[in-house]
C-alpha positions as CSV (number, residue, x, y, z in Angstrom):
1,X,26.8,35.3,-29.3
2,X,30.1,36.8,-30.4
3,X,33.2,35.0,-31.5
4,X,35.0,35.6,-28.2
5,X,32.4,33.9,-26.0
6,X,32.4,30.2,-25.8
7,X,29.5,28.0,-24.9
8,X,30.0,26.0,-21.7
9,X,28.4,22.6,-21.7
10,X,27.0,21.2,-18.5
11,X,27.9,17.6,-17.6
12,X,24.9,15.3,-17.7
13,X,23.9,14.0,-14.3
14,X,21.8,10.9,-14.3
15,X,19.2,10.4,-11.6
16,X,19.4,7.2,-9.4
17,X,17.0,4.6,-10.7
18,X,14.9,2.2,-8.6
19,X,17.4,-0.6,-9.5
20,X,20.3,1.4,-8.0
21,X,18.6,1.8,-4.6
22,X,18.4,-2.0,-3.9
23,X,22.1,-2.7,-4.5
24,X,22.7,-3.0,-0.8
25,X,21.1,-6.4,-0.7
26,X,18.1,-5.7,1.5
27,X,15.0,-7.8,1.0
28,X,11.6,-6.2,1.6
29,X,8.4,-8.0,2.4
30,X,5.6,-5.6,1.3
31,X,2.2,-6.3,2.8
32,X,-0.9,-4.5,1.5
33,X,-4.0,-4.9,3.6
34,X,-7.5,-4.0,2.4
35,X,-10.9,-4.0,4.2
36,X,-14.3,-2.3,4.1
37,X,-14.2,-1.3,7.7
38,X,-11.4,0.7,9.1
39,X,-11.6,-0.6,12.7
40,X,-11.2,-4.2,11.6
41,X,-8.4,-3.1,9.3
42,X,-6.5,-1.3,12.0
43,X,-6.9,-4.3,14.4
44,X,-5.5,-6.6,11.7
45,X,-2.6,-4.3,11.0
46,X,-1.8,-4.2,14.7
47,X,-1.9,-8.0,14.9
48,X,0.5,-8.3,11.9
49,X,2.9,-5.7,13.4
50,X,2.9,-7.5,16.8
51,X,3.7,-10.8,15.2
52,X,6.6,-9.3,13.2
53,X,7.9,-7.5,16.3
54,X,7.9,-10.7,18.3
55,X,10.6,-12.0,15.9
56,X,12.7,-8.8,15.9
57,X,11.9,-7.7,12.4
58,X,12.4,-4.1,11.3
59,X,9.0,-2.6,10.3
60,X,8.1,0.5,8.2
61,X,4.5,1.5,8.5
62,X,1.6,1.1,8.6
63,X,1.3,3.6,5.8
64,X,-2.3,4.6,5.1
65,X,-3.0,4.5,1.3
66,X,-5.9,6.5,-0.3
67,X,-9.3,5.2,0.4
68,X,-10.9,3.8,-2.8
69,X,-14.5,5.0,-3.1
70,X,-16.9,3.4,-5.5
71,X,-20.2,5.2,-6.0
72,X,-23.4,3.7,-7.5
73,X,-26.4,5.7,-8.6
74,X,-29.7,4.0,-9.1
75,X,-33.3,5.1,-9.9
76,X,-35.5,5.1,-6.8
77,X,-38.6,4.4,-8.9
78,X,-38.8,3.0,-12.4
79,X,-41.9,4.7,-13.8
80,X,-43.4,7.9,-12.3
81,X,-40.6,9.4,-10.3
82,X,-37.9,8.9,-12.9
83,X,-35.7,11.8,-11.8
84,X,-35.5,10.7,-8.2
85,X,-32.2,8.8,-7.6
86,X,-30.4,7.2,-4.7
87,X,-26.6,7.0,-4.3
88,X,-24.7,4.2,-2.6
89,X,-21.0,4.0,-2.0
90,X,-18.4,1.4,-1.0
91,X,-15.3,2.5,0.7
92,X,-12.1,0.3,0.6
93,X,-9.6,1.3,3.2
94,X,-5.9,0.3,2.6
95,X,-2.7,0.1,4.6
96,X,0.8,-0.9,3.6
97,X,3.5,-2.4,5.8
98,X,7.1,-3.0,4.8
99,X,9.2,-5.6,6.7
100,X,13.0,-5.3,6.1
101,X,15.1,-8.4,5.9
102,X,12.5,-10.9,7.3
103,X,13.9,-14.2,8.6
104,X,12.2,-17.6,8.0
105,X,10.5,-17.6,11.4
106,X,8.9,-14.2,10.7
107,X,7.6,-15.3,7.4
108,X,6.2,-18.6,8.8
109,X,4.5,-16.7,11.7
110,X,2.9,-14.3,9.3
111,X,1.6,-17.1,7.0
112,X,0.0,-18.9,10.0
113,X,-1.7,-15.7,11.2
114,X,-5.5,-15.9,11.3
115,X,-7.2,-12.6,10.5
116,X,-10.9,-11.7,10.5
117,X,-13.1,-12.2,7.5
118,X,-13.4,-9.2,5.2
119,X,-9.6,-8.4,5.3
120,X,-7.7,-9.0,2.1
121,X,-3.9,-9.3,2.2
122,X,-1.4,-9.1,-0.7
123,X,2.2,-10.1,0.1
124,X,5.0,-9.2,-2.3
125,X,8.7,-9.8,-2.0
126,X,10.8,-6.9,-3.3
């Protein structure tokens, strides 16, 4: 660099953070649904969406999340055939639903909803 050239500094630009996005005052009800069988899960998600739509709530989703696969390997025999193994797996299917600005009637209807056994629900207010 010679003496005639000057170094130009670029202004620092900050990226928007997660806190900056929620300044508009929207409340989000995030529902995560988990089940071992995908058909039961999809039926439950449809039931949740129908209930929320009945009370004119704005819905984003269902968003399919990655399926969690747990694999277990066991010995088939304990003594002679020691190298023979069996593998078992459990698949946990997941979906996520966002409800924007839910009113009290929507929340009450969702809490009184009866879903089949084997379906796990996590509700979080963002």
